C-alpha positions as CSV (number, residue, x, y, z in Angstrom):
1,X,67.3,-25.7,71.4
2,X,64.3,-28.0,71.9
3,X,64.6,-31.3,70.1
4,X,61.8,-33.5,68.6
5,X,58.6,-33.9,70.5
6,X,58.1,-36.7,72.9
7,X,56.1,-39.8,71.7
8,X,53.0,-39.8,73.9
9,X,52.6,-43.6,73.5
10,X,56.1,-44.0,74.8
11,X,55.4,-41.6,77.7
12,X,52.2,-43.6,78.5
13,X,54.2,-46.9,78.5
14,X,56.7,-45.3,80.9
15,X,54.0,-44.3,83.3
16,X,52.4,-47.7,83.2
17,X,55.7,-49.5,83.9
18,X,56.3,-47.1,86.9
19,X,52.8,-47.7,88.3
20,X,52.8,-51.4,87.9
21,X,56.5,-52.1,88.4
22,X,56.5,-54.6,85.6
23,X,57.0,-54.6,81.9
24,X,54.7,-57.5,81.5
25,X,51.8,-56.0,83.4
26,X,52.3,-52.6,81.6
27,X,51.9,-54.5,78.3
28,X,48.7,-56.1,79.6
29,X,47.4,-52.7,80.7
30,X,48.1,-51.1,77.3
31,X,46.9,-54.1,75.2
32,X,50.3,-54.7,73.6
33,X,53.4,-56.9,74.0
34,X,56.3,-56.7,76.4
35,X,58.6,-56.3,73.5
36,X,56.6,-53.3,72.2
37,X,56.6,-51.7,75.6
38,X,60.4,-52.2,76.0
39,X,61.0,-50.7,72.5
40,X,58.9,-47.6,73.4
41,X,60.8,-47.1,76.7
42,X,64.1,-47.5,74.9
43,X,63.2,-44.8,72.4
44,X,62.0,-42.5,75.2
45,X,65.2,-43.0,77.1
46,X,67.2,-42.2,73.9
47,X,65.1,-39.1,73.4
48,X,65.7,-37.9,77.0
49,X,69.3,-39.0,77.1
50,X,69.0,-40.9,80.4
51,X,67.9,-44.2,81.9
52,X,64.5,-44.1,83.5
53,X,64.5,-47.5,85.2
54,X,67.1,-49.7,86.9
55,X,66.3,-53.2,85.8
56,X,67.4,-56.6,87.0
57,X,65.8,-60.1,86.4
58,X,64.0,-59.7,89.7
59,X,62.7,-56.1,89.8
60,X,62.0,-52.9,88.0
61,X,62.7,-49.7,89.8
62,X,62.6,-46.0,88.8
63,X,66.0,-44.4,88.5
64,X,66.6,-41.0,90.1
65,X,66.0,-39.3,86.7
66,X,62.9,-41.5,86.1
67,X,61.4,-40.6,89.5
68,X,61.9,-36.9,88.7
69,X,60.3,-37.3,85.3
70,X,57.2,-39.3,86.5
71,X,55.0,-36.4,87.7
72,X,55.8,-34.4,84.6
73,X,54.9,-37.4,82.4
74,X,51.5,-37.7,84.1
75,X,50.8,-34.0,83.7
76,X,51.7,-34.3,80.0
77,X,49.3,-37.2,79.4
78,X,46.5,-35.5,81.4
79,X,46.8,-32.3,79.4
80,X,46.7,-34.3,76.2
81,X,43.6,-36.2,77.2
82,X,41.9,-33.0,78.3
83,X,42.6,-31.4,75.0
84,X,41.0,-34.3,73.1
85,X,38.1,-34.4,75.5
86,X,37.3,-30.8,74.9
87,X,36.3,-31.7,71.3
88,X,34.0,-34.5,72.4
89,X,30.4,-33.6,73.3
90,X,29.3,-36.9,74.9
91,X,31.2,-38.7,77.6
92,X,31.4,-42.5,77.5
93,X,30.1,-44.4,80.5
94,X,31.0,-47.9,81.8
95,X,29.2,-49.7,84.6
96,X,31.4,-52.2,86.5
97,X,30.4,-54.7,89.2
98,X,33.2,-55.9,91.5
99,X,32.8,-58.8,94.0
100,X,33.1,-57.9,97.6
101,X,35.7,-60.6,97.9
102,X,37.7,-59.1,95.1
103,X,37.5,-55.3,95.8
104,X,40.0,-54.5,98.5
105,X,41.7,-51.6,100.1
106,X,43.5,-50.9,96.8
107,X,40.2,-50.0,95.0
108,X,40.6,-46.2,95.2
109,X,44.0,-46.5,93.6
110,X,42.7,-48.9,90.9
111,X,39.8,-46.5,90.1
112,X,42.4,-43.7,89.8
113,X,44.3,-45.7,87.3
114,X,41.2,-46.2,85.2
115,X,40.6,-42.5,85.4
116,X,44.1,-41.7,84.3
117,X,43.6,-44.0,81.3
118,X,40.6,-41.8,80.2
119,X,39.7,-38.9,82.5
120,X,36.5,-38.3,80.4
121,X,35.2,-41.8,81.0
122,X,32.3,-41.9,83.5
123,X,32.9,-44.9,85.8
124,X,30.1,-46.5,87.7
125,X,31.1,-49.1,90.3
126,X,28.8,-51.5,92.1
127,X,30.0,-53.8,94.9
128,X,28.1,-57.0,95.7
129,X,28.3,-60.8,95.7
130,X,29.5,-62.6,92.6
131,X,26.2,-64.3,92.0
132,X,24.1,-61.1,92.2
133,X,26.6,-59.2,90.0
134,X,26.5,-61.9,87.4
135,X,22.7,-61.8,87.3
136,X,22.9,-58.0,86.8
137,X,25.4,-58.6,84.0
138,X,23.2,-61.1,82.3
139,X,20.3,-58.6,82.5
140,X,22.6,-56.0,80.9
141,X,22.5,-53.7,83.9
142,X,26.3,-53.9,84.1
143,X,28.8,-53.7,81.2
144,X,31.5,-55.6,83.1
145,X,31.8,-57.7,86.3
146,X,34.9,-58.8,88.1
147,X,34.0,-61.8,90.3
148,X,35.1,-65.0,91.8
149,X,34.7,-68.2,89.7
150,X,31.3,-69.7,89.3
151,X,31.5,-73.4,88.4
152,X,28.5,-73.3,86.1
153,X,30.1,-70.6,83.8
154,X,33.0,-70.7,81.4
155,X,32.5,-67.4,79.5
156,X,34.9,-65.2,81.5
157,X,38.5,-64.2,81.2
158,X,41.0,-65.2,84.0
159,X,42.6,-62.1,85.5
160,X,44.6,-63.8,88.3
161,X,44.3,-66.2,91.2
162,X,44.4,-65.4,94.9
163,X,45.3,-67.4,98.0
164,X,42.8,-67.5,100.9
165,X,43.4,-68.4,104.6
166,X,41.6,-68.8,107.9
167,X,42.2,-65.6,109.8
168,X,41.5,-64.6,113.4
169,X,42.6,-61.9,115.9
170,X,45.9,-62.7,117.6
171,X,44.2,-62.9,121.0
172,X,41.5,-65.3,119.8
173,X,41.6,-68.8,121.2
174,X,39.5,-71.8,120.2
175,X,37.9,-74.0,122.8
176,X,38.4,-77.5,121.7
177,X,35.0,-78.7,123.0
178,X,33.1,-76.1,121.0
179,X,32.3,-75.8,117.2
180,X,34.5,-73.4,115.3
181,X,32.9,-70.0,115.4
182,X,32.9,-68.7,111.8
183,X,32.3,-65.1,110.6
184,X,31.1,-65.0,107.1
185,X,29.2,-63.1,104.5
186,X,25.5,-63.5,103.9
187,X,24.2,-65.7,101.1
188,X,24.7,-66.0,98.2
189,X,28.5,-66.0,98.8
190,X,30.7,-68.5,97.0
191,X,33.5,-68.2,99.6
192,X,31.0,-68.9,102.3
193,X,29.8,-72.1,100.6
194,X,33.3,-73.3,99.8
195,X,34.5,-72.8,103.4
196,X,31.5,-74.7,104.8
197,X,32.0,-77.6,102.4
198,X,35.7,-77.9,103.3
199,X,35.0,-77.9,107.0
200,X,32.1,-80.5,106.6
201,X,34.3,-82.7,104.4
202,X,37.1,-82.6,107.0
203,X,34.5,-83.6,109.7
204,X,35.1,-80.4,111.7
205,X,32.0,-79.0,113.6
206,X,31.4,-75.3,113.0
207,X,28.8,-72.7,113.6
208,X,28.1,-69.2,112.3
209,X,28.9,-66.6,114.9
210,X,28.6,-63.6,112.7
211,X,27.0,-62.9,109.3
212,X,28.1,-59.6,107.6
213,X,26.8,-57.8,104.6
214,X,30.3,-57.3,103.2
215,X,33.9,-58.2,103.7
216,X,34.5,-55.1,105.8
217,X,31.9,-56.2,108.3
218,X,33.4,-59.7,108.4
219,X,36.9,-58.3,108.9
220,X,35.5,-56.1,111.8
221,X,34.1,-59.3,113.5
222,X,37.5,-60.9,113.2
223,X,39.1,-57.8,114.8
224,X,36.5,-58.0,117.6
225,X,37.6,-61.5,118.4
226,X,34.3,-63.2,117.5
227,X,35.9,-66.0,115.5
228,X,37.7,-66.9,112.3
229,X,36.9,-66.1,108.7
230,X,38.0,-67.3,105.3
231,X,39.6,-64.2,103.7
232,X,42.4,-63.3,101.3
233,X,45.4,-61.6,102.9
234,X,44.6,-58.4,101.2
235,X,41.3,-58.2,103.1
236,X,42.4,-59.0,106.6
237,X,42.5,-56.4,109.3
238,X,45.8,-55.3,110.6
239,X,47.4,-57.8,113.0
240,X,45.1,-60.7,112.0
241,X,46.9,-64.0,111.6
242,X,46.2,-67.2,109.7
243,X,45.3,-69.8,112.3
244,X,44.5,-72.6,109.8
245,X,47.8,-74.5,110.2
246,X,47.7,-74.3,114.0
247,X,44.1,-75.6,114.2
248,X,44.6,-78.2,111.5
249,X,41.9,-76.7,109.2
250,X,41.6,-77.7,105.6
251,X,43.7,-75.7,103.2
252,X,41.7,-73.1,101.2
253,X,42.5,-73.1,97.5
254,X,43.7,-70.3,95.3
255,X,40.5,-68.7,94.0
256,X,40.3,-67.2,90.5
257,X,39.4,-63.6,89.7
258,X,37.3,-63.6,86.5
259,X,36.4,-60.8,84.2
260,X,33.1,-60.9,82.3
261,X,32.6,-58.0,79.8
262,X,30.8,-56.9,76.7
263,X,33.2,-54.0,76.2
264,X,35.4,-54.9,73.3
265,X,37.1,-51.8,72.0
266,X,37.7,-48.1,72.5
267,X,38.8,-46.2,75.6
268,X,36.5,-48.2,77.9
269,X,38.3,-51.4,76.9
270,X,41.7,-49.7,77.5
271,X,40.5,-48.6,80.9
272,X,39.5,-52.2,81.7
273,X,42.9,-53.5,80.6
274,X,44.5,-51.0,83.0
275,X,42.2,-52.1,85.8
276,X,42.9,-55.8,85.2
277,X,46.6,-55.3,85.2
278,X,46.4,-53.3,88.4
279,X,44.4,-56.1,90.1
280,X,47.1,-58.5,89.1
281,X,49.7,-56.2,90.7
282,X,47.7,-55.8,93.9
283,X,47.1,-59.6,94.3
284,X,50.7,-60.4,93.7
285,X,51.7,-57.9,96.4
């Protein structure tokens, strides 16, 4: 005999917890509280008659039964969303700009999470410098931008902060009698400006050895052994190392990731909440 139907909100909370490995970030992604997420999961576990997660103060991990249920839960939510979308004639669209220093290798997975939140939402992504994207946002060419902090603005929402370092290929060696060879992005790039100011303040001579049109190009220059670059650990090529302490370079600060948006409600806002929570998860490792 089949019992009462599953609560779709509870199933959605379960999937978010599993994807983000955190009750707190699942609450942020669904626009609710941690207590509410915990209550939904408790009711779902009671309905299914099993524990879906193993929880300790330090981690959240799927149980064996939870791992077996996860794909079925996703299929259930996707079928539900498709059924609703079949009654909607016009798809909603959201145009998002993401700073090149924020978008990382996790971007495909983050977009997939936005799509899972609303499969009928048309997502437009533009990658660029923070300054250019903010100008496009102010011209209303973009609905939302996720950028590095710009000192002259205070109208954004802090998503998270990310540590940067001075990265180079393992085989790269600095010649003490030469300026530091720096690989960087083209202007206008806030990280480029910050790195130059820190080196100048410390009295360390440096020179641009490579200017790339994006972080991928800068990372390639690092891999090729051309010099060092100010990057977040998420962006560095495999095997690159932080040479800042060895060379006595000035410490780079934690740089904020800021959300600017005009989207306030509806499914686009829910999709943005999922994206913001996923970025937090990616940055925190």
